[in-house]
BAFI-3210 file (N, C-alpha, C; in Angstrom, 3 decimals, decimal comma, padded with zeros to 6 digits):
// residues 305
n [1|2|3|4|5|6|7|8|9|10|11|12|13|14|15|16|17|18|19|20|21|22|23|24|25|26|27|28|29|30|31|32|33|34|35|36|37|38|39|40|41|42|43|44|45|46|47|48|49|50|51|52|53|54|55|56|57|58|59|60|61|62|63|64|65|66|67|68|69|70|71|72|73|74|75|76|77|78|79|80|81|82|83|84|85|86|87|88|89|90|91|92|93|94|95|96|97|98|99|100|101|102|103|104|105|106|107|108|109|110|111|112|113|114|115|116|117|118|119|120|121|122|123|124|125|126|127|128|129|130|131|132|133|134|135|136|137|138|139|140|141|142|143|144|145|146|147|148|149|150|151|152|153|154|155|156|157|158|159|160|161|162|163|164|165|166|167|168|169|170|171|172|173|174|175|176|177|178|179|180|181|182|183|184|185|186|187|188|189|190|191|192|193|194|195|196|197|198|199|200|201|202|203|204|205|206|207|208|209|210|211|212|213|214|215|216|217|218|219|220|221|222|223|224|225|226|227|228|229|230|231|232|233|234|235|236|237|238|239|240|241|242|243|244|245|246|247|248|249|250|251|252|253|254|255|256|257|258|259|260|261|262|263|264|265|266|267|268|269|270|271|272|273|274|275|276|277|278|279|280|281|282|283|284|285|286|287|288|289|290|291|292|293|294|295|296|297|298|299|300|301|302|303|304|305]
n.u [-004,501|-002,169|-002,188|-000,893|-000,016|002,490|005,565|007,595|008,826|008,907|010,344|012,017|012,822|012,059|010,574|008,579|005,476|002,214|-001,070|-003,817|-007,028|-009,315|-008,853|-008,223|-005,561|-002,028|000,656|003,962|005,750|008,187|009,087|006,671|005,191|002,435|001,801|000,040|-003,332|-006,954|-007,610|-008,858|-011,568|-011,608|-013,373|-016,675|-019,754|-021,706|-022,785|-022,562|-023,839|-024,236|-023,633|-025,475|-026,524|-024,261|-023,883|-026,229|-026,004|-023,662|-022,240|-020,620|-018,893|-017,310|-013,743|-011,177|-009,930|-007,356|-007,740|-009,954|-011,000|-012,016|-011,349|-013,277|-014,983|-017,334|-020,949|-023,520|-026,356|-029,037|-030,034|-032,402|-034,974|-036,960|-038,834|-038,293|-039,807|-039,568|-041,319|-042,614|-041,830|-043,419|-043,850|-043,070|-041,365|-039,449|-038,334|-037,272|-035,311|-033,672|-032,616|-031,216|-029,297|-027,823|-026,703|-025,334|-023,388|-021,966|-020,972|-019,155|-016,826|-015,118|-013,133|-010,368|-008,201|-009,395|-010,918|-008,890|-007,635|-009,732|-010,172|-007,640|-007,312|-009,443|-008,665|-006,302|-007,284|-008,719|-006,680|-005,273|-007,206|-007,433|-004,968|-004,868|-003,717|-002,849|-004,663|-003,115|-001,007|-002,318|-003,240|-000,785|000,097|-001,883|-001,305|001,217|000,542|-001,149|000,706|002,274|000,426|000,059|002,553|002,452|003,193|001,788|000,499|-000,361|000,376|-000,193|-002,912|-003,457|-000,939|000,600|-000,803|-000,459|002,346|002,714|001,476|003,203|005,525|004,613|004,260|006,915|007,922|006,487|007,249|005,801|005,760|005,633|005,927|007,031|005,983|003,622|002,096|001,849|000,463|-001,953|-002,893|-003,333|-001,355|001,720|004,832|007,065|006,019|004,907|007,235|008,676|007,144|007,454|010,239|010,335|008,729|010,169|012,611|011,847|010,470|012,389|012,622|013,337|013,454|013,263|015,519|014,750|015,432|016,660|015,628|013,161|011,479|011,519|009,804|007,267|007,506|008,003|005,652|003,738|004,612|004,106|005,929|007,835|008,762|011,471|012,646|012,423|014,200|016,644|016,729|016,859|019,272|021,012|020,796|021,782|024,493|025,235|024,929|026,915|029,140|028,954|027,539|025,104|025,182|024,443|022,660|019,397|016,963|014,762|015,497|017,732|016,463|014,705|016,558|017,678|015,464|015,163|017,518|016,930|014,765|016,006|017,785|016,088|014,604|012,142|011,343|011,176|010,556|012,644|011,238|008,701|009,243|010,252|008,027|006,380|008,037|008,381|010,605|013,206|014,039|016,701|017,888|017,470|018,975|021,585|022,020|021,774|023,955|026,016|025,613|025,968|028,593|030,097|029,292|029,473|027,561|025,964|024,633|022,415|021,805]
n.v [006,179|004,719|001,564|001,580|004,142|006,637|007,005|008,695|011,498|011,364|013,196|015,009|013,426|013,780|012,951|014,293|014,505|015,713|014,886|015,851|015,928|017,286|018,179|015,767|014,888|014,184|015,971|017,188|018,724|019,936|020,438|021,148|019,772|017,954|014,728|012,539|012,123|012,285|010,698|007,931|008,055|006,609|006,667|006,669|007,004|008,508|011,142|012,244|014,062|013,848|011,715|009,626|009,461|008,611|006,081|004,788|004,755|003,485|000,569|-001,502|-003,674|-003,617|-002,957|-005,497|-007,018|-008,129|-008,549|-009,973|-013,320|-014,468|-012,565|-010,665|-011,243|-012,680|-012,847|-011,355|-012,044|-010,033|-008,797|-007,517|-008,505|-007,784|-007,160|-006,252|-003,969|-002,863|-003,860|-005,751|-009,202|-012,465|-014,735|-017,381|-016,963|-015,512|-017,392|-019,122|-017,472|-017,170|-019,779|-019,915|-017,914|-019,068|-021,409|-020,238|-018,810|-020,933|-022,177|-020,354|-020,686|-023,385|-025,297|-026,363|-024,663|-022,329|-021,629|-021,118|-018,943|-017,064|-016,646|-015,683|-013,332|-011,770|-011,437|-010,044|-007,676|-006,733|-006,174|-004,218|-002,186|-001,498|-000,333|001,660|001,280|001,880|001,203|000,225|-001,097|-003,202|-004,608|-005,417|-007,093|-009,072|-010,210|-011,312|-013,201|-014,899|-015,973|-017,378|-019,288|-020,733|-021,899|-023,643|-022,938|-022,162|-024,205|-026,000|-023,989|-021,116|-019,178|-016,539|-015,520|-015,801|-014,155|-011,674|-011,471|-011,362|-008,940|-007,234|-007,587|-006,455|-003,813|-003,050|-003,390|-001,520|000,812|001,829|002,794|000,687|-000,876|-004,120|-004,673|-003,128|-004,342|-006,929|-006,394|-005,363|-007,641|-009,196|-010,969|-012,623|-010,906|-012,441|-014,672|-013,617|-012,570|-014,909|-016,141|-014,192|-014,303|-016,907|-016,783|-014,917|-016,261|-018,693|-017,859|-016,405|-013,577|-010,084|-007,823|-004,500|-002,880|-001,229|002,082|004,557|007,022|006,452|006,376|008,821|010,935|010,033|009,964|012,670|013,886|012,762|013,781|016,379|018,373|021,148|022,128|022,810|021,154|018,740|019,096|019,267|016,731|015,023|015,887|015,207|012,390|011,883|012,654|010,896|008,465|008,665|008,626|006,081|005,468|004,343|001,714|-001,648|-001,086|-000,700|000,700|002,248|003,048|004,712|006,671|007,726|008,836|010,818|012,460|013,299|014,772|016,821|017,983|019,064|020,929|022,689|023,725|022,682|021,031|017,685|014,883|012,024|009,796|010,272|010,233|007,649|006,053|006,489|005,596|003,025|001,944|001,546|003,906|003,816|002,936|005,172|007,028|005,974|005,979|008,686|009,739|008,680|010,028|012,738|012,670|012,146|013,911|017,276|019,705|022,808|025,401|028,014|030,889]
n.w [-039,116|-036,871|-035,089|-032,657|-030,468|-030,998|-029,136|-029,439|-031,247|-034,740|-036,224|-034,749|-032,675|-030,052|-026,874|-025,690|-025,971|-026,783|-026,112|-027,590|-026,828|-027,595|-030,245|-031,287|-031,778|-031,840|-030,754|-031,114|-028,589|-028,828|-031,550|-032,645|-034,560|-035,989|-035,223|-035,150|-036,261|-036,044|-033,732|-031,884|-029,684|-026,627|-024,562|-022,935|-024,860|-023,775|-021,545|-018,132|-015,430|-012,765|-009,907|-009,641|-012,227|-013,630|-012,480|-013,303|-016,107|-016,786|-018,284|-017,605|-015,300|-012,048|-011,816|-012,272|-009,368|-007,210|-004,593|-003,919|-003,795|-006,147|-007,940|-008,268|-010,369|-010,395|-010,219|-008,144|-006,069|-005,370|-002,126|-001,713|-002,113|-003,969|-007,008|-010,525|-010,748|-008,289|-006,436|-003,666|-003,375|-003,518|-000,689|-001,438|-003,651|-002,318|-000,569|-002,465|-003,646|-001,428|-001,154|-003,567|-003,202|-001,118|-002,279|-004,331|-002,926|-001,848|-004,142|-005,142|-003,651|-004,051|-003,447|-001,296|-001,697|-002,678|-000,446|001,421|000,173|000,114|002,879|003,678|002,137|003,027|005,678|005,271|004,154|006,333|008,223|006,801|006,581|009,230|009,745|007,907|005,374|001,990|-001,145|-003,316|-002,081|-000,815|-003,046|-004,129|-002,053|-002,208|-004,706|-004,168|-002,204|-003,651|-005,424|-003,612|-002,771|-005,160|-005,345|-003,289|-000,682|001,544|002,734|005,616|007,336|009,457|008,490|009,201|010,095|007,763|005,995|007,269|007,162|004,392|003,814|005,140|003,612|001,211|002,038|002,516|-000,054|-001,574|-000,415|001,682|004,887|007,510|010,596|011,758|014,223|014,277|012,261|013,339|015,734|014,716|013,497|015,661|016,585|017,611|017,389|016,798|015,498|013,111|012,010|011,568|009,546|007,599|006,993|006,023|003,671|002,133|001,771|000,512|-001,786|-002,940|-002,953|-003,361|-000,883|-000,207|002,029|005,133|005,997|008,375|007,468|006,421|008,588|009,834|008,927|009,725|012,531|013,088|012,166|013,860|016,237|015,786|014,864|013,512|010,095|010,051|011,925|010,602|008,445|009,837|011,043|008,802|007,630|009,671|009,649|007,088|007,294|009,343|008,039|006,087|007,725|008,575|010,881|011,169|010,498|011,151|013,150|014,563|012,436|013,345|015,923|015,396|013,842|015,739|017,523|015,874|015,535|018,156|018,446|016,611|017,923|020,146|019,011|017,716|019,740|020,330|022,645|023,152|025,089|025,786|026,529|025,427|022,661|022,486|023,092|020,859|018,813|019,569|020,841|023,324|025,935|026,565|024,216|022,530|023,937|023,775|020,970|020,529|021,953|020,411|017,975|018,716|019,587|017,288|015,318|014,455|015,780|015,187|016,928|016,544|018,249]
ca.u [-003,901|-001,591|-002,861|-000,196|000,363|003,942|006,112|008,735|008,584|009,741|011,060|013,110|013,203|011,658|009,541|007,603|004,331|000,971|-002,257|-004,903|-008,270|-010,323|-008,542|-007,931|-004,242|-000,833|001,545|005,273|005,900|009,502|009,111|005,333|004,572|001,334|002,287|-001,114|-004,626|-008,150|-007,467|-010,101|-011,958|-011,862|-014,314|-018,079|-020,425|-022,701|-022,298|-023,276|-023,578|-024,376|-023,147|-026,549|-026,585|-023,117|-024,136|-027,306|-025,663|-022,499|-022,638|-019,575|-018,796|-016,154|-012,482|-010,628|-009,121|-006,760|-008,047|-011,075|-010,469|-012,417|-010,966|-014,450|-015,588|-018,605|-022,133|-024,144|-027,820|-029,408|-030,756|-033,534|-036,242|-037,925|-038,755|-037,775|-040,625|-039,352|-042,439|-042,277|-042,114|-044,212|-043,030|-042,487|-040,226|-038,424|-037,665|-036,486|-034,127|-032,804|-031,886|-030,294|-028,159|-027,029|-025,913|-024,419|-022,283|-021,161|-020,311|-018,043|-015,645|-015,394|-012,118|-009,592|-007,364|-010,257|-011,263|-007,691|-007,436|-010,792|-009,913|-006,424|-007,525|-010,305|-007,832|-005,374|-008,046|-009,055|-005,469|-004,971|-008,186|-007,129|-003,760|-004,959|-002,779|-003,522|-005,168|-002,082|-000,225|-003,138|-003,212|000,530|000,104|-002,737|-000,559|002,270|-000,074|-001,605|001,881|002,657|-000,547|000,365|003,785|002,207|003,962|000,919|-000,121|000,097|000,814|-001,270|-003,356|-003,331|000,463|001,058|-001,422|000,206|003,702|002,609|001,174|004,442|006,389|004,075|004,560|008,331|008,134|005,870|007,770|004,860|006,455|004,914|006,827|006,532|005,174|002,300|001,388|001,535|-000,586|-003,223|-003,332|-003,482|-000,400|003,024|005,782|007,956|005,322|004,833|008,603|009,048|006,473|008,074|011,520|010,051|008,262|011,257|013,608|011,296|010,092|013,586|012,211|014,164|012,662|014,138|015,727|014,243|016,465|016,094|014,903|011,784|010,672|011,605|008,616|006,154|007,717|007,850|004,239|003,003|005,026|003,666|007,083|007,885|009,587|012,884|013,089|012,555|015,450|017,766|016,749|017,339|020,703|021,715|020,851|022,672|025,874|025,456|025,094|028,241|030,121|028,658|027,047|023,821|025,397|024,240|021,774|017,994|016,636|013,830|016,244|018,530|015,524|014,228|017,639|017,790|014,330|015,464|018,520|016,220|013,938|016,900|018,362|015,042|013,943|010,851|011,766|010,404|011,262|013,048|010,149|007,643|009,684|010,409|006,707|005,901|008,919|008,335|011,938|013,452|014,740|018,142|018,300|017,546|020,084|022,850|022,164|021,957|025,352|026,865|025,479|026,562|030,040|030,754|028,832|029,598|026,323|026,098|023,362|022,310|020,977]
ca.v [006,193|003,429|000,922|001,947|005,545|006,802|007,541|009,534|012,262|010,847|014,285|015,517|012,398|014,142|012,131|015,198|014,540|016,184|014,242|016,824|015,179|018,090|018,165|014,369|014,902|014,067|017,039|017,248|020,024|020,491|021,024|021,614|019,030|017,050|013,385|011,672|012,806|011,437|009,715|007,303|008,336|005,337|006,879|006,361|007,928|009,254|012,066|012,207|015,254|013,494|010,367|008,671|009,280|007,800|004,703|004,207|004,641|002,640|-000,767|-002,453|-003,925|-003,075|-003,473|-006,704|-006,784|-009,345|-008,635|-010,901|-014,613|-014,720|-011,342|-009,824|-011,528|-013,382|-012,025|-011,481|-012,004|-008,952|-009,140|-006,603|-009,252|-007,011|-007,440|-005,152|-002,784|-002,506|-004,334|-006,891|-010,492|-013,373|-015,556|-018,520|-016,455|-015,106|-018,620|-019,614|-016,627|-017,492|-021,001|-019,584|-017,195|-020,005|-022,258|-019,359|-018,526|-022,148|-022,478|-019,419|-021,258|-024,787|-026,236|-025,893|-023,537|-021,153|-021,257|-020,523|-017,638|-016,160|-016,313|-014,880|-012,011|-011,005|-011,089|-009,029|-006,435|-006,273|-005,580|-002,997|-001,162|-001,091|000,477|002,708|000,985|002,209|000,124|-000,380|-002,021|-004,400|-005,342|-006,060|-008,198|-010,134|-010,884|-012,126|-014,344|-015,820|-016,694|-018,328|-020,383|-021,529|-022,651|-024,565|-022,525|-021,824|-025,413|-026,381|-022,830|-020,246|-018,237|-015,181|-015,083|-015,695|-012,952|-010,517|-011,400|-010,921|-007,507|-006,550|-007,594|-005,479|-002,474|-002,804|-003,305|-000,296|001,983|002,309|002,469|000,067|-001,780|-005,470|-004,611|-002,603|-005,384|-008,014|-005,926|-005,283|-009,012|-009,879|-012,076|-012,320|-010,411|-013,536|-015,545|-012,925|-012,496|-016,230|-016,313|-013,241|-014,857|-018,116|-016,392|-014,257|-017,265|-019,686|-017,217|-015,721|-012,203|-008,994|-006,868|-003,349|-002,648|000,019|002,965|005,508|008,113|006,030|006,537|010,179|011,727|009,566|010,393|014,126|014,253|012,364|014,682|017,711|019,264|022,022|021,706|023,000|019,934|017,695|019,341|018,911|015,278|014,398|016,188|014,396|011,006|011,830|012,677|009,653|007,388|008,809|008,216|004,671|005,358|003,637|000,317|-002,633|-000,579|-000,678|001,983|003,033|003,668|005,812|007,723|008,359|009,670|011,996|013,323|013,911|015,802|017,940|018,655|019,844|022,046|023,657|024,221|022,002|019,990|016,457|013,984|010,740|008,840|010,562|009,733|006,196|005,426|006,535|004,778|001,668|001,514|001,922|005,172|003,524|002,900|006,550|007,697|005,479|006,484|010,137|009,965|008,367|011,103|013,965|012,471|012,064|014,967|018,621|020,466|024,243|025,949|029,465|031,470]
ca.w [-037,780|-036,496|-033,958|-031,430|-030,460|-030,917|-027,892|-029,817|-032,465|-035,838|-036,881|-033,906|-031,704|-028,692|-026,238|-025,065|-026,874|-026,179|-026,667|-027,589|-026,987|-028,289|-031,676|-031,663|-032,395|-031,009|-031,195|-030,464|-027,935|-029,142|-032,894|-032,975|-035,664|-035,683|-035,528|-035,394|-036,352|-035,977|-032,660|-031,451|-028,297|-025,954|-023,467|-023,243|-025,774|-023,027|-020,527|-016,861|-014,643|-011,356|-009,599|-009,928|-013,678|-014,036|-012,052|-014,114|-017,518|-017,023|-018,732|-017,261|-013,872|-011,346|-012,355|-011,655|-008,181|-006,663|-003,165|-003,787|-004,241|-007,534|-008,648|-008,459|-011,670|-010,262|-009,985|-006,830|-006,048|-004,466|-000,903|-001,542|-002,179|-004,759|-008,438|-011,327|-010,501|-006,878|-005,628|-002,822|-004,002|-002,680|000,215|-002,149|-004,409|-001,361|-000,123|-003,594|-003,747|-000,300|-001,501|-004,652|-002,623|-000,322|-003,176|-005,060|-002,022|-001,727|-005,405|-005,352|-003,001|-004,359|-002,971|-000,140|-002,092|-002,744|000,933|002,007|-000,451|000,566|004,274|003,787|001,551|003,926|006,832|004,800|004,013|007,684|008,807|006,054|006,976|010,603|009,741|006,892|004,285|000,725|-001,988|-004,156|-001,244|-000,615|-004,316|-004,211|-001,091|-002,733|-005,769|-003,545|-001,535|-004,694|-005,923|-002,567|-002,828|-006,351|-005,080|-002,187|000,494|002,672|003,281|006,945|008,096|009,918|007,457|009,720|010,098|006,378|005,427|007,866|006,616|002,999|003,843|005,539|002,427|000,261|002,560|002,261|-001,501|-002,094|000,276|002,699|006,129|008,625|011,301|011,998|015,452|013,936|011,514|014,264|016,657|013,980|013,219|016,962|016,590|018,171|016,400|016,418|014,550|011,824|011,497|011,059|008,254|006,677|006,544|005,242|002,336|001,407|001,396|-000,403|-003,040|-003,437|-003,214|-002,853|-000,104|000,076|003,466|005,685|006,521|009,343|006,807|006,193|009,800|010,388|008,604|010,555|013,909|013,173|012,001|015,056|017,304|015,367|014,854|012,350|008,967|010,378|012,604|009,580|007,720|010,716|011,226|007,567|007,482|010,673|009,164|005,922|007,788|010,090|007,063|005,477|008,737|008,886|012,257|011,149|010,123|012,197|014,190|014,179|011,801|014,145|017,020|014,849|013,455|016,972|018,042|015,011|015,865|019,455|018,163|015,978|018,933|021,013|018,271|017,349|020,940|020,539|023,571|023,273|025,992|025,228|026,761|024,455|021,356|022,580|023,030|019,482|017,980|020,112|021,251|024,711|026,147|026,563|022,813|022,045|024,623|023,209|019,598|020,641|022,354|019,261|016,990|019,257|019,694|015,987|014,417|015,045|015,622|015,420|017,411|016,376|019,311]
c.u [-003,373|-002,286|-002,216|000,226|001,870|004,359|007,309|008,398|009,475|010,582|012,254|013,552|012,795|010,560|008,478|006,450|003,085|-000,200|-003,434|-006,216|-009,329|-010,109|-008,266|-006,599|-003,167|000,195|002,853|005,447|007,244|009,495|007,740|004,636|003,448|001,745|001,140|-002,373|-005,748|-008,001|-008,834|-010,355|-012,375|-012,850|-015,738|-018,688|-021,471|-022,020|-023,156|-022,865|-023,710|-023,908|-024,204|-026,680|-025,447|-023,334|-025,188|-026,867|-024,471|-022,942|-021,572|-019,527|-017,572|-014,870|-012,020|-009,756|-008,599|-007,054|-009,279|-010,657|-010,840|-012,162|-012,161|-015,182|-016,941|-019,736|-022,643|-025,655|-028,246|-030,197|-032,002|-034,882|-037,331|-037,756|-038,247|-038,551|-040,523|-040,535|-042,007|-042,679|-042,858|-043,307|-042,387|-041,251|-039,082|-037,649|-036,786|-035,197|-033,143|-031,986|-030,860|-029,067|-027,243|-026,139|-024,932|-023,190|-021,381|-020,376|-019,109|-016,750|-015,793|-014,320|-011,318|-008,741|-008,176|-010,640|-010,086|-007,485|-008,472|-010,550|-008,719|-006,635|-008,440|-009,535|-006,858|-006,069|-008,402|-007,857|-005,154|-005,931|-007,893|-005,941|-003,807|-003,971|-003,485|-003,818|-004,071|-001,216|-001,004|-003,149|-001,887|000,611|-000,735|-002,038|000,509|001,672|-000,579|-000,436|002,353|001,711|-000,255|001,612|003,642|002,934|003,098|000,313|000,498|000,573|-000,377|-001,629|-003,163|-001,886|001,001|000,471|-000,747|001,619|003,696|002,329|002,408|005,427|005,924|004,364|006,023|008,587|007,629|006,363|006,816|005,370|005,487|005,862|006,181|005,667|003,757|001,468|000,952|000,423|-001,946|-003,781|-003,581|-002,603|000,884|003,972|006,692|007,313|005,242|006,220|009,077|008,418|007,067|009,379|011,315|009,640|009,383|012,280|013,076|010,958|011,244|013,262|013,254|013,253|013,573|014,296|015,158|015,396|015,841|015,281|013,449|010,882|010,604|010,322|007,428|006,299|007,485|006,391|003,426|003,389|004,634|004,804|007,151|008,809|011,067|013,452|013,291|013,858|016,652|017,868|017,295|018,828|021,536|021,862|021,763|024,130|026,190|025,654|026,457|029,347|029,928|028,251|025,736|023,983|025,219|023,345|020,339|017,611|015,706|014,541|017,074|017,631|015,015|015,293|017,809|016,653|014,578|016,510|017,851|015,381|014,787|017,391|017,323|014,313|012,574|011,083|010,766|011,208|011,613|011,946|009,038|008,005|009,785|009,063|006,152|006,720|008,929|009,734|012,124|014,161|016,252|018,665|018,451|018,747|021,429|023,077|022,407|023,402|026,302|026,814|026,185|028,080|030,735|030,355|028,916|028,324|026,596|024,746|023,399|021,326|020,385]
c.v [004,806|002,886|001,289|003,405|005,677|007,340|008,443|010,257|011,745|011,923|014,770|014,527|012,697|013,205|012,984|015,415|014,945|015,524|015,199|016,098|015,974|018,083|016,760|014,272|014,634|015,035|016,958|018,640|020,669|021,194|021,498|020,868|018,130|015,651|012,451|012,533|011,787|010,326|009,169|007,615|007,033|005,479|006,542|007,401|008,774|010,191|011,943|013,417|015,011|012,054|009,313|008,421|008,395|006,336|004,038|003,925|003,733|001,214|-001,827|-002,615|-003,275|-003,654|-004,718|-006,323|-008,115|-009,511|-009,485|-012,216|-014,938|-013,512|-010,442|-010,072|-012,217|-012,391|-012,234|-011,390|-011,007|-009,478|-008,270|-007,310|-008,430|-007,364|-006,210|-003,863|-002,300|-002,869|-005,554|-008,195|-011,394|-014,184|-016,755|-018,088|-016,043|-016,317|-019,194|-018,799|-016,903|-018,739|-020,736|-018,843|-018,134|-020,853|-021,429|-019,043|-019,741|-022,448|-021,574|-019,946|-022,780|-025,758|-025,595|-024,689|-022,248|-020,677|-020,572|-019,112|-016,628|-015,702|-015,376|-013,468|-011,144|-010,567|-009,965|-007,660|-005,857|-005,580|-004,248|-001,872|-000,626|-000,133|001,616|002,517|001,209|000,987|-000,550|-001,364|-003,318|-005,247|-006,074|-007,250|-009,368|-010,907|-011,807|-013,365|-015,363|-016,638|-017,733|-019,527|-021,300|-022,381|-023,617|-024,214|-022,277|-023,053|-025,757|-025,220|-021,940|-019,235|-016,802|-014,680|-014,923|-014,458|-011,699|-010,354|-010,912|-009,424|-006,704|-006,497|-006,551|-004,054|-002,108|-002,600|-001,984|000,960|002,592|001,855|001,956|-000,912|-003,151|-005,514|-004,141|-003,652|-006,506|-007,614|-005,871|-006,661|-009,806|-011,122|-011,635|-011,870|-011,528|-014,429|-014,914|-012,821|-013,815|-016,485|-015,389|-013,794|-016,093|-017,747|-015,774|-015,283|-018,222|-019,085|-016,431|-014,283|-011,226|-007,990|-005,708|-003,139|-001,306|000,810|003,926|006,626|007,750|006,361|007,978|010,967|011,335|010,055|011,900|014,551|013,897|013,217|016,129|018,724|020,014|021,477|021,852|021,761|018,794|017,854|018,912|017,401|014,581|014,665|015,365|012,952|010,871|011,788|011,381|008,469|007,461|008,383|006,780|004,489|004,581|002,153|-000,597|-002,182|-000,523|000,674|002,853|003,734|004,851|006,981|008,465|009,268|010,934|012,972|014,015|015,016|017,039|018,703|019,512|021,086|023,098|024,230|023,615|020,789|018,836|015,496|012,685|009,702|009,029|010,008|008,214|005,481|005,416|005,641|003,316|001,090|001,965|003,266|004,979|003,504|004,310|007,262|007,268|006,004|007,991|010,467|009,721|009,480|012,370|013,853|012,591|013,171|016,302|019,407|021,935|024,803|027,467|030,010|032,794]
c.w [-037,440|-035,272|-032,628|-031,521|-030,317|-029,560|-028,154|-031,120|-033,587|-036,519|-036,054|-032,837|-030,279|-028,185|-025,554|-026,044|-026,102|-026,885|-026,509|-027,874|-027,742|-029,804|-032,193|-032,374|-031,345|-031,577|-030,422|-029,872|-028,226|-030,499|-033,362|-034,089|-035,144|-036,142|-035,889|-035,443|-036,251|-034,943|-032,270|-029,981|-027,645|-024,797|-023,867|-024,173|-025,072|-022,033|-019,276|-016,042|-013,141|-011,157|-009,909|-011,422|-014,172|-013,673|-012,930|-015,547|-017,800|-017,344|-018,453|-015,745|-013,266|-011,944|-011,616|-010,459|-007,663|-005,184|-002,882|-004,417|-005,674|-008,426|-008,960|-009,760|-011,567|-010,009|-008,559|-006,982|-004,983|-003,267|-000,698|-001,513|-002,851|-006,228|-009,180|-011,125|-009,059|-005,995|-004,819|-003,516|-003,017|-001,763|-000,481|-002,947|-003,487|-000,853|-001,229|-003,766|-002,615|-000,587|-002,602|-004,123|-001,862|-001,215|-003,999|-004,214|-001,870|-002,994|-005,628|-004,746|-003,079|-003,894|-001,841|-000,485|-002,142|-001,339|001,615|001,477|000,034|002,003|004,408|003,259|002,417|005,171|006,478|004,690|005,376|008,330|008,136|006,420|008,371|010,651|008,718|005,755|002,949|-000,138|-002,785|-003,371|-001,020|-001,888|-004,481|-003,271|-001,597|-003,842|-005,182|-002,891|-002,553|-005,249|-004,903|-002,544|-004,008|-006,153|-003,908|-000,904|001,718|003,332|004,633|007,796|008,454|008,827|007,926|009,654|008,682|005,703|005,967|007,313|005,173|002,929|004,237|004,370|001,421|000,729|002,299|000,775|-002,067|-001,394|001,275|004,060|007,180|009,279|011,477|013,247|015,142|013,204|012,451|015,235|015,963|013,678|014,490|017,038|017,278|017,060|015,909|015,360|013,160|011,195|010,930|009,693|007,200|006,120|005,679|003,812|001,512|000,927|000,342|-001,771|-003,666|-003,860|-002,689|-002,166|000,262|001,578|003,886|006,287|007,532|008,706|006,543|007,392|010,308|010,160|009,478|011,991|014,049|013,053|013,238|016,260|017,015|015,468|013,524|011,262|009,220|011,055|011,609|008,801|008,550|010,874|009,988|007,347|008,465|010,201|007,949|006,353|008,530|009,141|006,399|006,437|009,184|010,349|012,326|010,837|011,330|013,324|013,672|013,600|012,631|015,296|016,559|014,460|014,681|017,568|017,204|015,282|017,205|019,303|017,569|016,991|019,858|020,288|017,910|018,556|021,179|021,443|023,643|024,140|025,287|025,417|025,730|023,082|021,375|022,485|021,615|018,576|018,410|020,296|022,696|024,779|026,121|025,131|022,258|022,657|024,034|021,791|019,602|021,007|021,201|018,219|017,468|019,310|018,348|015,014|015,144|014,748|015,955|015,770|017,278|017,411|018,855]
res [x|x|x|x|x|x|x|x|x|x|x|x|x|x|x|x|x|x|x|x|x|x|x|x|x|x|x|x|x|x|x|x|x|x|x|x|x|x|x|x|x|x|x|x|x|x|x|x|x|x|x|x|x|x|x|x|x|x|x|x|x|x|x|x|x|x|x|x|x|x|x|x|x|x|x|x|x|x|x|x|x|x|x|x|x|x|x|x|x|x|x|x|x|x|x|x|x|x|x|x|x|x|x|x|x|x|x|x|x|x|x|x|x|x|x|x|x|x|x|x|x|x|x|x|x|x|x|x|x|x|x|x|x|x|x|x|x|x|x|x|x|x|x|x|x|x|x|x|x|x|x|x|x|x|x|x|x|x|x|x|x|x|x|x|x|x|x|x|x|x|x|x|x|x|x|x|x|x|x|x|x|x|x|x|x|x|x|x|x|x|x|x|x|x|x|x|x|x|x|x|x|x|x|x|x|x|x|x|x|x|x|x|x|x|x|x|x|x|x|x|x|x|x|x|x|x|x|x|x|x|x|x|x|x|x|x|x|x|x|x|x|x|x|x|x|x|x|x|x|x|x|x|x|x|x|x|x|x|x|x|x|x|x|x|x|x|x|x|x|x|x|x|x|x|x|x|x|x|x|x|x|x|x|x|x|x|x|x|x|x|x|x|x|x|x|x|x|x|x|x|x|x|x|x|x]
***
């Protein structure tokens, strides 16, 4: 068996390969030929039927994560104050363990850069937990912040605003829709301050941050308004036509999305007020009204009664 598994069938050139773990073979699904045999099983040699068994039998630690300043590679001293037999230890041993924990905690963060990283990553995790941001976005934000630290871009700047700006960049990069207002509110900062740090990082690190379009916000607004799937179809079609007519150019994506949702609510009979949509979209009613007038003026809507 070769050290690297093939990604293409050498007989027909197909990339549709099936890895059969039970037979330890790699089979081409197009021509049916067996390409590799006697595959090595990279999993554990033991089996576990319960979560406790899996925890007891595993012999490796947690995976590396960039959301911890030391990437989770250091050890920890337990706070149970018990020996291997789960018996209580003497007061002298307890005091000794207390001193060991204290110095162990100090050694983990040994310079200013480590302290900055630890503070920023914990702040980033706090904001993400508050907003329900998924793990992959937090990992991306941690990587970006580490790169900014290595380039010396965080020195002399607010750790909170830089952490919030990095998280906003990661949300944009990963396609997870969060507005700058939401990030700033979760971080208890002014939107202007987070926006300033965001622009600074993007310019200095020469990053490409994908722009947000109205379609990114429609699904969130519709789900929070509890509207049916028909409204979603109408809103997306409205935005597609508006984009082709260049009605969305130079306008805030959230305002256009809110107007498309309002159009969908009118056409489907699920009457939602402009104030209700404006509060969820965090735009003014005037903005929705102006965008709505522009859409109705330039797009021919057909209402089936």
